[in-house]
C-alpha positions in Angstrom: -51.1 -104.1 -15.3 -51.2 -107.6 -13.9 -53.5 -106.5 -11.1 -56.6 -104.5 -11.4 -57.2 -104.2 -7.6 -59.2 -100.9 -7.8 -61.6 -102.5 -10.2 -62.7 -104.9 -7.4 -64.9 -102.0 -6.2 -67.2 -103.0 -9.1 -68.5 -105.8 -6.9 -70.3 -103.2 -4.9 -72.4 -102.4 -8.0 -73.9 -106.0 -7.8 -77.0 -106.5 -9.8 -79.9 -107.4 -7.4 -80.9 -111.0 -8.3 -78.3 -111.1 -11.0 -75.2 -111.4 -8.9 -74.6 -114.9 -10.5 -74.2 -113.2 -13.9 -71.6 -110.7 -12.6 -69.8 -113.6 -10.9 -70.0 -115.6 -14.2 -68.2 -112.7 -15.9 -65.7 -112.3 -13.1 -64.7 -116.0 -13.3 -64.9 -116.5 -17.1 -61.9 -118.4 -18.3 -60.8 -119.8 -21.7 -62.2 -118.9 -25.0 -65.8 -119.6 -23.8 -65.2 -116.7 -21.5 -65.3 -114.4 -24.5 -68.8 -115.7 -25.3 -69.8 -114.9 -21.7 -68.3 -111.4 -22.1 -70.1 -110.8 -25.4 -73.5 -111.9 -24.0 -73.1 -109.9 -20.8 -72.1 -106.8 -22.8 -75.0 -107.3 -25.2 -77.4 -107.5 -22.2 -75.9 -104.5 -20.5 -76.5 -102.4 -23.6 -80.3 -102.6 -23.5 -81.7 -104.3 -20.4 -79.4 -104.9 -17.4 -78.8 -102.4 -14.8 -75.2 -102.2 -13.8 -71.8 -101.4 -15.2 -70.0 -102.9 -18.1 -66.5 -102.4 -16.6 -66.8 -105.7 -14.8 -65.6 -107.5 -17.9 -62.1 -106.2 -17.2 -62.1 -108.6 -14.2 -62.5 -111.7 -16.3 -59.4 -113.9 -15.8 -59.5 -115.3 -19.3 -56.7 -117.8 -19.6 -56.0 -117.5 -23.3 -52.3 -117.9 -23.3 -51.9 -114.2 -24.2 -49.9 -111.4 -22.6 -51.9 -109.3 -20.2 -52.1 -106.4 -22.7 -53.3 -108.6 -25.5 -55.8 -110.4 -23.2 -57.2 -107.0 -22.2 -57.4 -105.9 -25.9 -59.4 -109.1 -26.7 -61.7 -108.5 -23.8 -62.2 -104.8 -24.7 -62.9 -105.6 -28.4 -65.3 -108.5 -27.5 -67.2 -106.4 -25.0 -67.4 -103.5 -27.4 -68.8 -105.8 -30.2 -71.4 -107.2 -27.7 -72.4 -103.7 -26.6 -72.7 -102.5 -30.2 -74.9 -105.4 -31.1 -77.0 -104.9 -27.9 -77.3 -101.2 -28.6 -78.6 -101.9 -32.1 -81.1 -104.2 -30.6 -82.1 -101.5 -28.2 -82.2 -99.0 -31.0 -84.7 -101.3 -32.7 -86.9 -101.9 -29.6 -87.5 -98.2 -29.2 -88.5 -95.9 -26.3 -90.7 -98.2 -24.3 -87.8 -100.3 -23.1 -86.3 -97.1 -21.7 -88.0 -98.0 -18.4 -86.2 -101.4 -18.2 -84.3 -102.2 -15.1 -85.1 -101.9 -11.3 -82.2 -99.5 -10.7 -83.5 -97.1 -13.4 -87.1 -97.3 -11.9 -85.7 -96.7 -8.4 -83.7 -93.7 -9.6 -86.7 -92.2 -11.3 -88.6 -92.4 -7.9 -85.8 -91.0 -5.9 -85.8 -87.5 -4.4 -83.0 -86.4 -6.8 -84.1 -87.0 -10.4 -80.8 -88.2 -11.7 -82.4 -90.1 -14.6 -84.2 -87.1 -16.0 -81.1 -84.9 -15.6 -79.0 -87.5 -17.3 -81.4 -88.0 -20.2 -81.6 -84.2 -20.7 -77.8 -83.9 -20.8 -77.5 -86.9 -23.1 -80.1 -85.5 -25.5 -78.2 -82.2 -25.4 -75.0 -83.9 -26.3 -76.7 -85.9 -29.0 -78.2 -82.8 -30.7 -74.9 -80.9 -30.4 -72.3 -83.6 -31.2 -74.2 -86.4 -32.9 -72.6 -89.8 -33.0 -69.3 -88.4 -31.6 -71.4 -87.3 -28.6 -72.8 -90.8 -28.2 -69.3 -92.3 -28.3 -68.2 -89.6 -25.7 -71.1 -90.2 -23.4 -70.5 -94.0 -23.5 -66.9 -93.4 -22.6 -67.8 -92.3 -19.1 -67.0 -95.1 -16.7 -69.6 -96.4 -14.2 -72.5 -94.5 -15.8 -75.4 -96.8 -17.0 -75.1 -97.4 -20.7 -78.8 -97.8 -21.2 -79.5 -94.1 -20.5 -77.2 -92.9 -23.3 -78.2 -95.6 -25.7 -81.9 -95.0 -25.4 -81.6 -91.2 -25.4 -79.7 -91.4 -28.6 -81.9 -94.0 -30.1 -84.8 -91.6 -29.9 -82.9 -89.0 -31.9 -80.9 -90.9 -34.5 -81.8 -93.1 -37.4 -78.6 -94.6 -38.8 -78.0 -98.2 -37.5 -74.5 -98.4 -38.8 -73.3 -95.1 -37.3 -75.1 -95.9 -34.1 -73.4 -99.3 -33.8 -70.0 -97.7 -34.7 -70.4 -95.0 -32.1 -71.4 -97.5 -29.4 -68.4 -99.6 -30.3 -66.0 -96.7 -30.1 -67.6 -95.4 -26.9 -67.4 -98.9 -25.3 -63.7 -99.2 -26.2 -63.1 -95.7 -24.8 -64.9 -96.5 -21.6 -62.9 -99.6 -20.9 -59.6 -97.8 -21.8 -60.5 -94.9 -19.5 -61.3 -97.4 -16.7 -58.0 -99.1 -17.2 -56.3 -95.7 -17.1 -58.0 -94.7 -13.9 -57.2 -98.1 -12.4 -53.5 -97.7 -13.4 -53.5 -94.2 -11.9 -54.9 -95.5 -8.6 -52.4 -98.3 -8.5 -49.6 -95.8 -9.1 -50.7 -93.8 -6.1 -50.9 -96.9 -3.9 
């Protein structure tokens, strides 16, 4: 798993006006890189459009094996996303409109956002916090949709944070699995 070549497609999901932040994550090295990953994941959870999988591209030179380095990245990102989701939970529904991509998708001919929100709310009502973790495990899907849809329905900060942590870990593991599968085919 030295190379995550298929993950380079994440560059095509660049954040308009925020490309510098994505590049900062993609070039994060050393232990300060973990701070960058945490902050990026925190921001992705409640305000930034884009995908959180970009953290897997961080070349953190920590003197660890590739597997341990990825584990540290995944746990740091999940902790940042859990903290950000609790912040989003606290902000409430009005921030649901945050992000130019979300606004553009709402205006598009195909109402992807409303469909996604309905599906997410259905999952929340049926599966509760396990549903939130499952919804957040879907790679390349904006986290903010699931987080805000669940925030409207749920009230327990600790369970909410735990579900977002588990879902974030699951998402990055699924992404690594997909990447490894693509590499195996190549």
